[in-house]
C-alpha positions as CSV (number, residue, x, y, z in Angstrom):
1,M,-60.9,-19.1,1.1
2,D,-61.7,-16.7,-1.4
3,D,-61.2,-13.5,1.0
4,L,-57.8,-14.8,2.0
5,A,-56.7,-15.0,-1.5
6,D,-58.2,-11.7,-2.2
7,A,-55.7,-10.4,0.4
8,L,-52.7,-12.1,-0.5
9,G,-53.6,-10.9,-4.2
10,A,-53.7,-7.2,-3.0
11,L,-50.4,-7.6,-1.0
12,R,-48.7,-9.1,-4.2
13,W,-50.2,-5.8,-5.8
14,W,-48.9,-3.4,-3.3
15,R,-45.4,-5.0,-3.3
16,D,-45.1,-5.1,-7.0
17,A,-46.2,-1.5,-7.1
18,G,-43.4,-0.3,-4.9
19,V,-45.2,-0.3,-1.0
20,D,-42.4,-1.0,1.0
21,T,-44.0,-0.4,4.4
22,L,-47.7,-0.4,6.0
23,V,-47.2,1.3,9.0
24,D,-44.5,3.7,9.9
25,D,-43.8,5.8,13.3
26,E,-43.9,9.1,11.6
27,P,-46.4,10.6,8.8
28,R,-45.0,10.3,5.3
29,D,-45.4,12.7,2.4
30,W,-45.5,10.4,-0.6
31,L,-45.5,13.6,-3.0
32,R,-42.7,15.4,-2.0
33,P,-40.1,15.3,-4.2
34,A,-37.0,13.1,-3.7
35,A,-34.1,15.0,-2.7
36,Q,-31.2,14.9,-5.1
37,L,-28.1,13.5,-4.2
38,A,-24.8,15.3,-4.6
39,P,-22.7,13.5,-7.6
40,I,-19.9,11.0,-6.6
41,A,-16.5,11.4,-8.0
42,P,-15.1,8.3,-9.4
43,A,-12.5,6.8,-7.0
44,M,-9.3,5.1,-7.6
45,P,-9.2,1.7,-6.8
46,R,-8.0,0.8,-3.6
47,E,-5.3,-2.0,-2.9
48,S,-6.9,-5.1,-1.8
49,V,-5.0,-5.2,1.6
50,E,-5.8,-4.2,5.1
51,P,-4.3,-0.7,6.0
52,L,-0.9,-0.6,7.2
53,F,-1.6,1.4,10.1
54,E,-4.0,1.0,12.9
55,A,-6.6,3.6,11.9
56,A,-7.4,3.1,8.1
57,D,-6.1,5.6,5.9
58,V,-4.4,7.3,8.9
59,V,-0.7,7.3,8.3
60,P,2.0,9.1,10.4
61,P,3.6,12.4,8.8
62,A,6.6,11.7,7.1
63,A,9.7,12.6,9.5
64,P,13.4,13.0,9.2
65,A,15.6,10.1,10.4
66,P,16.3,10.0,14.0
67,A,20.1,11.0,14.8
68,A,22.0,8.3,13.2
69,E,23.7,6.9,16.4
70,T,20.1,5.6,17.5
71,L,19.9,3.8,14.6
72,P,22.5,0.8,13.0
73,A,25.1,2.7,11.0
74,T,25.5,0.5,8.5
75,L,23.5,-1.8,6.1
76,E,24.7,-5.1,7.4
77,A,23.8,-4.1,10.7
78,Y,21.0,-2.6,10.3
79,A,19.8,-6.1,8.2
80,A,20.8,-7.5,11.8
81,W,18.6,-5.1,13.8
82,C,15.7,-5.9,11.4
83,A,16.1,-9.5,11.8
84,D,16.1,-9.3,15.6
85,P,12.7,-10.5,17.0
86,A,13.5,-7.8,19.7
87,T,13.2,-4.8,17.0
88,F,9.4,-4.0,17.0
89,P,8.6,-6.8,19.3
90,D,4.8,-6.0,18.8
91,L,5.3,-7.2,15.0
92,G,6.0,-10.9,16.1
93,P,9.3,-13.0,15.6
94,Q,9.1,-14.1,11.6
95,R,11.0,-11.4,9.8
96,V,11.2,-10.7,6.0
97,C,14.1,-8.3,5.7
98,A,15.5,-6.5,2.3
99,A,17.7,-8.7,-0.2
100,G,19.3,-7.7,-3.5
101,D,22.0,-5.8,-4.1
102,P,22.1,-2.4,-2.4
103,A,24.8,-1.1,-5.2
104,S,22.5,-1.8,-7.9
105,G,21.2,1.9,-7.9
106,I,17.4,0.7,-7.5
107,M,16.1,0.5,-4.2
108,I,12.4,-0.6,-4.4
109,L,10.1,-0.2,-1.0
110,G,6.8,-1.7,-0.4
111,D,4.7,-1.9,2.8
112,M,5.1,-5.4,4.3
113,P,5.2,-9.0,3.4
114,E,2.5,-10.7,1.7
115,P,0.8,-13.7,3.8
116,G,3.2,-16.4,2.6
117,D,6.4,-14.5,2.7
118,A,7.9,-15.8,5.6
119,D,7.2,-18.9,5.0
120,A,9.0,-18.7,1.4
121,G,11.6,-16.7,2.8
122,M,11.5,-13.9,0.7
123,L,9.3,-10.6,-0.2
124,M,6.9,-10.5,-3.0
125,S,6.5,-14.7,-3.2
126,G,3.9,-16.3,-4.7
127,E,1.7,-15.4,-7.8
128,L,2.4,-11.8,-6.5
129,G,6.0,-12.8,-6.9
130,R,5.9,-13.9,-10.3
131,L,4.5,-10.8,-11.5
132,F,7.0,-8.8,-9.7
133,D,9.6,-10.6,-11.7
134,R,8.2,-10.0,-15.0
135,I,8.3,-6.3,-13.7
136,L,11.6,-6.6,-13.2
137,A,12.3,-8.1,-16.0
138,A,10.5,-5.8,-18.5
139,I,13.0,-3.3,-17.2
140,G,16.1,-5.7,-17.8
141,R,16.2,-6.5,-13.9
142,D,16.0,-9.5,-11.6
143,R,15.8,-9.6,-8.1
144,A,19.9,-9.8,-7.6
145,S,20.1,-6.7,-9.5
146,V,17.7,-4.4,-7.3
147,Y,17.4,-3.8,-3.7
148,L,13.8,-5.1,-2.3
149,A,12.8,-3.9,1.0
150,A,9.3,-3.3,3.1
151,L,8.5,-0.5,5.4
152,C,7.6,-3.3,8.1
153,P,9.7,-6.3,8.2
154,A,6.8,-8.3,9.4
155,R,3.2,-9.0,8.8
156,P,1.3,-8.6,12.3
157,A,-1.9,-10.5,12.5
158,G,-4.4,-8.9,11.0
159,G,-2.1,-6.6,8.9
160,R,-2.5,-3.8,11.2
161,I,0.2,-1.8,13.2
162,A,-0.3,0.5,15.9
163,S,0.4,4.2,15.2
164,A,3.3,4.4,17.3
165,T,5.4,1.8,15.8
166,A,4.1,2.7,12.3
167,A,5.8,6.1,13.1
168,E,9.1,4.4,13.9
169,L,9.0,2.3,11.2
170,V,8.5,5.5,8.7
171,R,11.8,7.1,10.6
172,A,13.6,3.5,9.9
173,A,12.8,3.3,6.6
174,H,14.2,7.0,6.0
175,H,17.4,6.0,7.7
176,H,17.5,2.4,5.4
177,V,17.2,4.8,2.4
178,A,19.9,6.9,3.5
179,L,22.1,3.8,4.4
180,A,21.7,2.2,0.9
181,A,22.0,5.4,-0.9
182,P,20.3,4.2,-4.2
183,K,20.2,6.5,-7.6
184,V,16.4,6.0,-7.4
185,L,13.8,4.8,-4.9
186,L,11.0,3.0,-6.4
187,L,8.0,3.4,-4.0
188,L,5.2,0.7,-4.4
189,G,1.7,1.6,-3.1
190,K,0.2,4.5,-0.9
191,E,2.0,3.2,2.5
192,A,5.4,3.6,0.9
193,M,4.3,7.2,-0.8
194,T,2.7,8.6,2.2
195,A,5.8,7.6,4.5
196,F,8.0,9.7,2.6
197,G,5.5,12.7,2.4
198,L,3.8,11.9,-1.4
199,D,0.1,12.1,-1.8
200,W,-1.4,8.9,-3.4
201,P,-2.3,9.0,-6.0
202,G,-1.2,12.0,-7.4
203,A,2.4,11.2,-6.9
204,R,2.4,9.2,-9.8
205,G,4.0,10.2,-13.0
206,H,6.8,12.8,-11.4
207,L,10.1,12.6,-10.0
208,H,10.3,13.4,-6.5
209,E,13.1,14.4,-4.1
210,I,13.5,12.7,-0.7
211,N,15.2,14.3,2.2
212,H,16.8,12.3,4.6
213,I,19.9,12.5,7.0
214,G,22.3,11.3,4.3
215,G,21.2,14.0,1.5
216,K,18.6,13.6,-1.1
217,T,17.3,10.7,-3.3
218,V,15.0,11.0,-6.6
219,A,11.9,9.0,-5.9
220,I,9.3,7.3,-8.1
221,A,6.0,6.4,-7.0
222,T,3.7,3.5,-8.6
223,F,1.0,1.0,-7.9
224,H,1.9,-2.2,-5.7
225,P,1.6,-5.0,-7.7
226,R,-1.0,-6.6,-5.8
227,M,-3.2,-3.9,-7.3
228,L,-2.3,-5.0,-10.8
229,L,-3.3,-8.5,-9.9
230,Q,-6.8,-6.8,-9.0
231,S,-6.7,-4.3,-11.5
232,P,-4.5,-5.0,-14.4
233,A,-5.6,-2.0,-16.6
234,R,-3.2,-0.1,-14.5
235,K,-0.3,-2.0,-16.0
236,A,0.0,0.8,-18.6
237,D,0.3,3.3,-15.7
238,L,2.9,1.0,-14.1
239,W,4.8,1.0,-17.4
240,A,4.9,5.0,-17.8
241,D,6.4,5.1,-14.0
242,L,8.8,2.4,-15.3
243,R,9.8,4.5,-18.0
244,L,10.4,7.3,-15.8
245,L,13.0,5.4,-14.0
246,L,14.7,4.0,-16.6
247,Q,15.5,7.6,-18.0
248,E,16.6,8.6,-14.3
249,L,19.1,6.0,-14.2
250,D,20.4,6.5,-17.7
251,R,21.4,10.0,-16.6
């Protein structure tokens, strides 16, 4: 019994001293200095949402819209086309299309509906929607006085979209902006930015000019409201972007 206690005591001492293995396949030089790891640059917080595209962090390059005759020629026709389950059938039948006033001068574009948006019948519902409404109120607007849309009109299972479909969604979004012809396009989050050729997160804090088949539109990139729920400290950055938007609208 004493021998067992002594053995257990020795094992505990080795554990407390940092011994991590008794036997290894290869000889180990315990006196060799530890390798120096390269410093890691601080990373921007990532939005807590599955990537829009099939491969993480891979997006199709921004592309001009296809010829006008291949897509609906009016916003009314575009809305019907978007709501039709036969349009991008792999996305499923539950669609949440654009809403608001296209003549308001502000088009706001996110990535895809939230999990509860289809049941609510609108983009930006639930807790996220309440935050979005407060953001609009801060610039003297509400949902009726902006035009809110998403790159993708549905949320497929898992929140992932095949690359081929994603590329077509990007082309359709360029066409959608051309039809709406807003004075300012507010892009929410990484996917919306990259769909228009802007870098995340470096595009923030600047005015950009988006070329499309109908001409040019001024764009401002900022965080998606879902990121603010995760990182409230980013609200100051968002407000700086909204001031840019107000200045451009006052021109």
